[in-house]
Backbone as JSON Lines, residues from 0, in Angstrom:
{"i":0,"aa":"X","n":[-7.34,-7.91,11.58],"ca":[-6.63,-7.03,12.49],"c":[-7.53,-5.87,12.87]}
{"i":1,"aa":"X","n":[-7.43,-5.43,14.09],"ca":[-8.22,-4.31,14.57],"c":[-7.39,-3.04,14.49]}
{"i":2,"aa":"X","n":[-7.99,-2.01,13.92],"ca":[-7.32,-0.71,13.77],"c":[-8.03,0.34,14.61]}
{"i":3,"aa":"X","n":[-7.28,1.35,15.03],"ca":[-7.88,2.48,15.73],"c":[-8.46,3.43,14.68]}
{"i":4,"aa":"X","n":[-9.27,4.38,15.15],"ca":[-9.85,5.37,14.25],"c":[-8.76,6.18,13.56]}
{"i":5,"aa":"X","n":[-7.7,6.52,14.29],"ca":[-6.61,7.29,13.71],"c":[-5.89,6.49,12.62]}
{"i":6,"aa":"X","n":[-5.69,5.2,12.85],"ca":[-5.03,4.36,11.85],"c":[-5.89,4.24,10.59]}
{"i":7,"aa":"X","n":[-7.2,4.11,10.78],"ca":[-8.11,4.01,9.64],"c":[-8.11,5.32,8.86]}
{"i":8,"aa":"X","n":[-8.13,6.44,9.56],"ca":[-8.09,7.75,8.89],"c":[-6.8,7.88,8.08]}
{"i":9,"aa":"X","n":[-5.69,7.41,8.63],"ca":[-4.42,7.46,7.9],"c":[-4.48,6.54,6.68]}
{"i":10,"aa":"X","n":[-5.09,5.36,6.82],"ca":[-5.22,4.45,5.68],"c":[-6.08,5.06,4.58]}
{"i":11,"aa":"X","n":[-7.12,5.8,4.97],"ca":[-7.97,6.47,3.98],"c":[-7.14,7.52,3.23]}
{"i":12,"aa":"X","n":[-6.38,8.31,3.98],"ca":[-5.57,9.36,3.36],"c":[-4.46,8.79,2.47]}
{"i":13,"aa":"X","n":[-3.93,7.62,2.85],"ca":[-2.83,7.01,2.1],"c":[-3.31,5.97,1.1]}
{"i":14,"aa":"X","n":[-4.61,5.86,0.9],"ca":[-5.19,4.81,0.06],"c":[-4.58,4.81,-1.35]}
{"i":15,"aa":"X","n":[-4.56,5.95,-2.0],"ca":[-4.06,6.04,-3.38],"c":[-2.58,5.66,-3.44]}
{"i":16,"aa":"X","n":[-1.8,6.09,-2.47],"ca":[-0.38,5.75,-2.41],"c":[-0.21,4.25,-2.24]}
{"i":17,"aa":"X","n":[-1.03,3.63,-1.38],"ca":[-0.93,2.19,-1.15],"c":[-1.33,1.4,-2.4]}
{"i":18,"aa":"X","n":[-2.34,1.86,-3.11],"ca":[-2.76,1.18,-4.34],"c":[-1.62,1.23,-5.36]}
{"i":19,"aa":"X","n":[-1.01,2.39,-5.5],"ca":[0.12,2.52,-6.44],"c":[1.3,1.63,-6.02]}
{"i":20,"aa":"X","n":[1.55,1.58,-4.7],"ca":[2.66,0.75,-4.2],"c":[2.4,-0.72,-4.49]}
{"i":21,"aa":"X","n":[1.18,-1.18,-4.28],"ca":[0.85,-2.58,-4.57],"c":[1.06,-2.87,-6.04]}
{"i":22,"aa":"X","n":[0.58,-2.0,-6.91],"ca":[0.72,-2.22,-8.35],"c":[2.19,-2.25,-8.76]}
{"i":23,"aa":"X","n":[2.98,-1.3,-8.25],"ca":[4.4,-1.23,-8.62],"c":[5.16,-2.44,-8.09]}
{"i":24,"aa":"X","n":[4.94,-2.79,-6.81],"ca":[5.66,-3.91,-6.22],"c":[5.26,-5.23,-6.88]}
{"i":25,"aa":"X","n":[3.99,-5.37,-7.22],"ca":[3.55,-6.59,-7.92],"c":[4.22,-6.7,-9.28]}
{"i":26,"aa":"X","n":[4.31,-5.58,-10.0],"ca":[4.95,-5.59,-11.31],"c":[6.42,-5.99,-11.18]}
{"i":27,"aa":"X","n":[7.11,-5.41,-10.2],"ca":[8.52,-5.76,-9.97],"c":[8.65,-7.23,-9.59]}
{"i":28,"aa":"X","n":[7.73,-7.7,-8.76],"ca":[7.75,-9.09,-8.31],"c":[7.58,-10.02,-9.51]}
{"i":29,"aa":"X","n":[6.64,-9.72,-10.38],"ca":[6.4,-10.55,-11.56],"c":[7.62,-10.53,-12.47]}
{"i":30,"aa":"X","n":[8.21,-9.36,-12.65],"ca":[9.4,-9.26,-13.49],"c":[10.56,-10.07,-12.9]}
{"i":31,"aa":"X","n":[10.69,-10.03,-11.56],"ca":[11.77,-10.78,-10.92],"c":[11.54,-12.28,-11.02]}
{"i":32,"aa":"X","n":[10.31,-12.7,-10.81],"ca":[10.01,-14.13,-10.83],"c":[10.09,-14.68,-12.26]}
{"i":33,"aa":"X","n":[9.58,-13.92,-13.22],"ca":[9.55,-14.4,-14.6],"c":[10.81,-14.06,-15.37]}
{"i":34,"aa":"X","n":[11.56,-13.07,-14.92],"ca":[12.75,-12.64,-15.64],"c":[13.91,-13.59,-15.43]}
{"i":35,"aa":"X","n":[14.9,-13.44,-16.25],"ca":[16.07,-14.3,-16.14],"c":[17.06,-13.7,-15.15]}
{"i":36,"aa":"X","n":[17.67,-14.54,-14.34],"ca":[18.7,-14.09,-13.42],"c":[20.05,-14.25,-14.1]}
{"i":37,"aa":"X","n":[20.94,-13.33,-13.83],"ca":[22.27,-13.38,-14.44],"c":[23.15,-14.24,-13.55]}
{"i":38,"aa":"X","n":[23.72,-15.26,-14.12],"ca":[24.59,-16.13,-13.35],"c":[26.04,-15.75,-13.59]}
{"i":39,"aa":"X","n":[26.86,-16.1,-12.64],"ca":[28.28,-15.83,-12.78],"c":[28.94,-16.95,-13.57]}
{"i":40,"aa":"X","n":[29.94,-16.6,-14.33],"ca":[30.68,-17.6,-15.07],"c":[32.12,-17.11,-15.2]}
{"i":41,"aa":"X","n":[32.97,-17.97,-15.65],"ca":[34.36,-17.61,-15.83],"c":[35.07,-17.43,-14.51]}
{"i":42,"aa":"X","n":[35.96,-16.47,-14.43],"ca":[36.78,-16.25,-13.24],"c":[35.95,-15.82,-12.04]}
{"i":43,"aa":"X","n":[34.83,-15.05,-12.29],"ca":[33.98,-14.6,-11.18],"c":[33.34,-15.77,-10.44]}
{"i":44,"aa":"X","n":[33.02,-16.82,-11.16],"ca":[32.37,-17.97,-10.54],"c":[33.32,-18.72,-9.62]}
{"i":45,"aa":"X","n":[34.61,-18.64,-9.89],"ca":[35.57,-19.39,-9.08],"c":[36.14,-18.58,-7.93]}
{"i":46,"aa":"X","n":[35.8,-17.31,-7.85],"ca":[36.33,-16.45,-6.78],"c":[35.67,-16.81,-5.44]}
{"i":47,"aa":"X","n":[36.39,-16.61,-4.34],"ca":[35.79,-16.9,-3.02],"c":[34.62,-15.97,-2.73]}
{"i":48,"aa":"X","n":[33.65,-16.5,-2.01],"ca":[32.45,-15.74,-1.65],"c":[32.64,-15.08,-0.28]}
{"i":49,"aa":"X","n":[31.91,-13.97,-0.02],"ca":[32.02,-13.32,1.28],"c":[31.54,-14.24,2.4]}
{"i":50,"aa":"X","n":[32.15,-14.11,3.57],"ca":[31.78,-14.93,4.71],"c":[30.67,-14.27,5.52]}
{"i":51,"aa":"X","n":[29.92,-15.08,6.27],"ca":[28.88,-14.55,7.15],"c":[27.5,-14.56,6.54]}
{"i":52,"aa":"X","n":[27.38,-14.84,5.26],"ca":[26.09,-14.91,4.61],"c":[26.05,-16.2,3.82]}
{"i":53,"aa":"X","n":[24.83,-16.6,3.49],"ca":[24.72,-17.78,2.64],"c":[25.32,-17.48,1.27]}
{"i":54,"aa":"X","n":[26.03,-18.43,0.73],"ca":[26.68,-18.2,-0.56],"c":[25.82,-18.66,-1.73]}
{"i":55,"aa":"X","n":[24.65,-19.21,-1.42],"ca":[23.76,-19.69,-2.48],"c":[22.95,-18.52,-3.02]}
{"i":56,"aa":"X","n":[23.24,-18.05,-4.22],"ca":[22.53,-16.88,-4.74],"c":[21.05,-17.16,-4.99]}
{"i":57,"aa":"X","n":[20.7,-18.39,-5.3],"ca":[19.29,-18.72,-5.53],"c":[18.52,-18.61,-4.22]}
{"i":58,"aa":"X","n":[19.08,-19.13,-3.14],"ca":[18.43,-19.04,-1.84],"c":[18.28,-17.59,-1.41]}
{"i":59,"aa":"X","n":[19.29,-16.79,-1.61],"ca":[19.21,-15.38,-1.23],"c":[18.15,-14.65,-2.05]}
{"i":60,"aa":"X","n":[18.04,-14.99,-3.34],"ca":[17.02,-14.38,-4.18],"c":[15.62,-14.79,-3.72]}
{"i":61,"aa":"X","n":[15.45,-16.04,-3.37],"ca":[14.15,-16.51,-2.87],"c":[13.8,-15.8,-1.57]}
{"i":62,"aa":"X","n":[14.77,-15.64,-0.67],"ca":[14.53,-14.93,0.58],"c":[14.13,-13.47,0.32]}
{"i":63,"aa":"X","n":[14.77,-12.84,-0.63],"ca":[14.43,-11.46,-0.97],"c":[13.01,-11.38,-1.53]}
{"i":64,"aa":"X","n":[12.66,-12.31,-2.39],"ca":[11.31,-12.32,-2.97],"c":[10.25,-12.61,-1.91]}
{"i":65,"aa":"X","n":[10.58,-13.47,-0.96],"ca":[9.62,-13.75,0.12],"c":[9.39,-12.51,0.98]}
{"i":66,"aa":"X","n":[10.45,-11.76,1.22],"ca":[10.33,-10.52,1.99],"c":[9.49,-9.51,1.21]}
{"i":67,"aa":"X","n":[9.75,-9.4,-0.1],"ca":[8.97,-8.49,-0.94],"c":[7.5,-8.92,-0.96]}
{"i":68,"aa":"X","n":[7.25,-10.21,-0.97],"ca":[5.89,-10.72,-0.95],"c":[5.16,-10.31,0.33]}
{"i":69,"aa":"X","n":[5.86,-10.33,1.46],"ca":[5.22,-9.91,2.71],"c":[4.95,-8.41,2.74]}
{"i":70,"aa":"X","n":[5.8,-7.62,2.08],"ca":[5.58,-6.17,1.99],"c":[4.33,-5.91,1.14]}
{"i":71,"aa":"X","n":[4.22,-6.62,0.02],"ca":[3.04,-6.48,-0.84],"c":[1.78,-6.84,-0.06]}
{"i":72,"aa":"X","n":[1.84,-7.92,0.69],"ca":[0.68,-8.38,1.47],"c":[0.26,-7.33,2.5]}
{"i":73,"aa":"X","n":[1.23,-6.64,3.09],"ca":[0.91,-5.6,4.07],"c":[0.14,-4.45,3.43]}
{"i":74,"aa":"X","n":[0.6,-3.99,2.27],"ca":[-0.1,-2.93,1.56],"c":[-1.48,-3.39,1.09]}
{"i":75,"aa":"X","n":[-1.56,-4.62,0.59],"ca":[-2.85,-5.16,0.13],"c":[-3.85,-5.23,1.28]}
{"i":76,"aa":"X","n":[-3.38,-5.6,2.45],"ca":[-4.26,-5.7,3.62],"c":[-4.88,-4.34,3.94]}
{"i":77,"aa":"X","n":[-4.09,-3.29,3.87],"ca":[-4.61,-1.94,4.14],"c":[-5.63,-1.52,3.08]}
{"i":78,"aa":"X","n":[-5.33,-1.8,1.82],"ca":[-6.23,-1.42,0.73],"c":[-7.54,-2.21,0.85]}
{"i":79,"aa":"X","n":[-7.43,-3.51,1.09],"ca":[-8.63,-4.34,1.19],"c":[-9.49,-3.98,2.39]}
{"i":80,"aa":"X","n":[-8.86,-3.54,3.47],"ca":[-9.63,-3.12,4.65],"c":[-10.59,-2.0,4.27]}
{"i":81,"aa":"X","n":[-10.11,-1.03,3.53],"ca":[-10.95,0.09,3.1],"c":[-11.98,-0.4,2.08]}
{"i":82,"aa":"X","n":[-11.54,-1.18,1.1],"ca":[-12.44,-1.63,0.03],"c":[-13.58,-2.5,0.56]}
{"i":83,"aa":"X","n":[-13.3,-3.33,1.55],"ca":[-14.32,-4.22,2.09],"c":[-15.34,-3.52,2.97]}
{"i":84,"aa":"X","n":[-15.1,-2.26,3.3],"ca":[-15.99,-1.55,4.22],"c":[-16.59,-0.27,3.64]}
{"i":85,"aa":"X","n":[-16.26,0.09,2.4],"ca":[-16.7,1.39,1.91],"c":[-18.19,1.47,1.68]}
{"i":86,"aa":"X","n":[-18.93,0.36,1.65],"ca":[-20.39,0.44,1.53],"c":[-21.04,0.92,2.82]}
{"i":87,"aa":"X","n":[-20.29,0.98,3.9],"ca":[-20.82,1.5,5.17],"c":[-21.05,3.0,5.13]}
{"i":88,"aa":"X","n":[-20.41,3.69,4.2],"ca":[-20.57,5.14,4.07],"c":[-21.83,5.38,3.24]}
{"i":89,"aa":"X","n":[-22.91,5.78,3.92],"ca":[-24.2,5.95,3.24],"c":[-24.59,7.42,3.08]}
{"i":90,"aa":"X","n":[-24.05,8.3,3.9],"ca":[-24.34,9.73,3.78],"c":[-23.76,10.24,2.47]}
{"i":91,"aa":"X","n":[-24.59,10.96,1.71],"ca":[-24.18,11.4,0.38],"c":[-22.96,12.32,0.4]}
{"i":92,"aa":"X","n":[-22.95,13.27,1.31],"ca":[-21.81,14.2,1.38],"c":[-20.55,13.47,1.82]}
{"i":93,"aa":"X","n":[-20.68,12.59,2.83],"ca":[-19.53,11.81,3.27],"c":[-19.0,10.93,2.14]}
{"i":94,"aa":"X","n":[-19.91,10.32,1.37],"ca":[-19.5,9.45,0.27],"c":[-18.75,10.24,-0.8]}
{"i":95,"aa":"X","n":[-19.21,11.46,-1.09],"ca":[-18.54,12.3,-2.08],"c":[-17.12,12.64,-1.61]}
{"i":96,"aa":"X","n":[-17.0,13.06,-0.37],"ca":[-15.68,13.41,0.19],"c":[-14.79,12.17,0.23]}
{"i":97,"aa":"X","n":[-15.34,11.05,0.68],"ca":[-14.6,9.79,0.79],"c":[-14.04,9.37,-0.57]}
{"i":98,"aa":"X","n":[-14.87,9.42,-1.6],"ca":[-14.43,9.01,-2.94],"c":[-13.35,9.95,-3.49]}
{"i":99,"aa":"X","n":[-13.46,11.23,-3.19],"ca":[-12.44,12.16,-3.66],"c":[-11.11,11.92,-2.96]}
{"i":100,"aa":"X","n":[-11.17,11.64,-1.65],"ca":[-9.94,11.34,-0.91],"c":[-9.31,10.06,-1.46]}
{"i":101,"aa":"X","n":[-10.14,9.03,-1.69],"ca":[-9.62,7.77,-2.23],"c":[-9.04,7.94,-3.62]}
{"i":102,"aa":"X","n":[-9.53,8.93,-4.36],"ca":[-9.0,9.2,-5.7],"c":[-7.71,10.0,-5.66]}
{"i":103,"aa":"X","n":[-7.34,10.49,-4.48],"ca":[-6.07,11.19,-4.33],"c":[-6.17,12.71,-4.36]}
{"i":104,"aa":"X","n":[-7.4,13.25,-4.29],"ca":[-7.56,14.7,-4.3],"c":[-7.08,15.29,-2.97]}
{"i":105,"aa":"X","n":[-6.53,16.48,-3.03],"ca":[-6.06,17.14,-1.81],"c":[-7.26,17.67,-1.01]}
{"i":106,"aa":"X","n":[-7.04,17.86,0.27],"ca":[-8.12,18.36,1.13],"c":[-8.54,19.76,0.72]}
{"i":107,"aa":"X","n":[-7.6,20.57,0.23],"ca":[-7.94,21.92,-0.23],"c":[-8.84,21.88,-1.44]}
{"i":108,"aa":"X","n":[-8.52,21.01,-2.4],"ca":[-9.35,20.87,-3.59],"c":[-10.74,20.35,-3.23]}
{"i":109,"aa":"X","n":[-10.79,19.38,-2.34],"ca":[-12.08,18.84,-1.9],"c":[-12.89,19.92,-1.2]}
{"i":110,"aa":"X","n":[-12.23,20.71,-0.36],"ca":[-12.96,21.76,0.37],"c":[-13.54,22.79,-0.59]}
{"i":111,"aa":"X","n":[-12.83,23.11,-1.66],"ca":[-13.36,24.05,-2.66],"c":[-14.53,23.42,-3.42]}
{"i":112,"aa":"X","n":[-14.41,22.14,-3.73],"ca":[-15.47,21.44,-4.47],"c":[-16.75,21.32,-3.66]}
{"i":113,"aa":"X","n":[-16.61,20.95,-2.39],"ca":[-17.76,20.67,-1.53],"c":[-18.26,21.92,-0.81]}
{"i":114,"aa":"X","n":[-17.39,22.9,-0.65],"ca":[-17.79,24.13,0.04],"c":[-17.62,24.06,1.54]}
{"i":115,"aa":"X","n":[-16.68,23.24,1.99],"ca":[-16.37,23.15,3.41],"c":[-14.91,23.54,3.63]}
{"i":116,"aa":"X","n":[-14.55,23.82,4.87],"ca":[-13.16,24.15,5.17],"c":[-12.33,22.87,5.19]}
{"i":117,"aa":"X","n":[-11.02,22.98,4.95],"ca":[-10.16,21.79,5.04],"c":[-10.23,21.11,6.41]}
{"i":118,"aa":"X","n":[-10.41,21.92,7.48],"ca":[-10.53,21.35,8.82],"c":[-11.79,20.48,8.93]}
{"i":119,"aa":"X","n":[-12.88,20.95,8.31],"ca":[-14.12,20.18,8.33],"c":[-13.96,18.89,7.51]}
{"i":120,"aa":"X","n":[-13.18,18.94,6.43],"ca":[-12.91,17.73,5.64],"c":[-12.19,16.71,6.51]}
{"i":121,"aa":"X","n":[-11.21,17.17,7.31],"ca":[-10.51,16.27,8.25],"c":[-11.51,15.65,9.22]}
{"i":122,"aa":"X","n":[-12.42,16.45,9.73],"ca":[-13.43,15.92,10.65],"c":[-14.31,14.88,9.98]}
{"i":123,"aa":"X","n":[-14.71,15.12,8.75],"ca":[-15.54,14.16,8.01],"c":[-14.77,12.86,7.8]}
{"i":124,"aa":"X","n":[-13.49,12.95,7.48],"ca":[-12.68,11.74,7.3],"c":[-12.61,10.97,8.61]}
{"i":125,"aa":"X","n":[-12.48,11.67,9.72],"ca":[-12.47,10.98,11.02],"c":[-13.82,10.33,11.31]}
{"i":126,"aa":"X","n":[-14.92,10.98,10.91],"ca":[-16.25,10.38,11.08],"c":[-16.37,9.12,10.22]}
{"i":127,"aa":"X","n":[-15.85,9.18,9.01],"ca":[-15.88,8.02,8.11],"c":[-15.03,6.89,8.7]}
{"i":128,"aa":"X","n":[-13.86,7.24,9.24],"ca":[-12.99,6.24,9.85],"c":[-13.71,5.53,11.0]}
{"i":129,"aa":"X","n":[-14.5,6.3,11.74],"ca":[-15.28,5.7,12.84],"c":[-16.33,4.73,12.29]}
{"i":130,"aa":"X","n":[-16.92,5.07,11.14],"ca":[-17.88,4.16,10.51],"c":[-17.23,2.86,10.04]}
{"i":131,"aa":"X","n":[-16.0,2.97,9.56],"ca":[-15.3,1.81,9.01],"c":[-14.69,0.92,10.09]}
{"i":132,"aa":"X","n":[-14.61,1.45,11.29],"ca":[-14.01,0.72,12.4],"c":[-14.88,-0.46,12.79]}
{"i":133,"aa":"X","n":[-14.23,-1.59,13.06],"ca":[-15.0,-2.79,13.47],"c":[-15.4,-2.72,14.93]}
């Protein structure tokens, strides 16, 4: 997929959040797939089911897991886009700023560490996004 410079800059800024989301969603997915589902029994099993939806709970669970799988894939795609291109950042100062942003540091903290203004950090991230653009 082709991304604009602005989209890439946003992916860089949201990188840590996306990594955490992938890890959390994968863990939930594994727990759902490997965990036991609670089945109905007794009087609840014989009660009428709501109309307008499929009444097969297994099918509905599979549909939910397939949707969750596509959400995970979307986050993974964004993370992999950055990971597959980060060797393009060769400037030492850009690499330092880039790694701090990917680690989740705030722009204010980075600006104090590097000695640049937060506005200049934004500009450097946009320059990096341009480097990562296909």
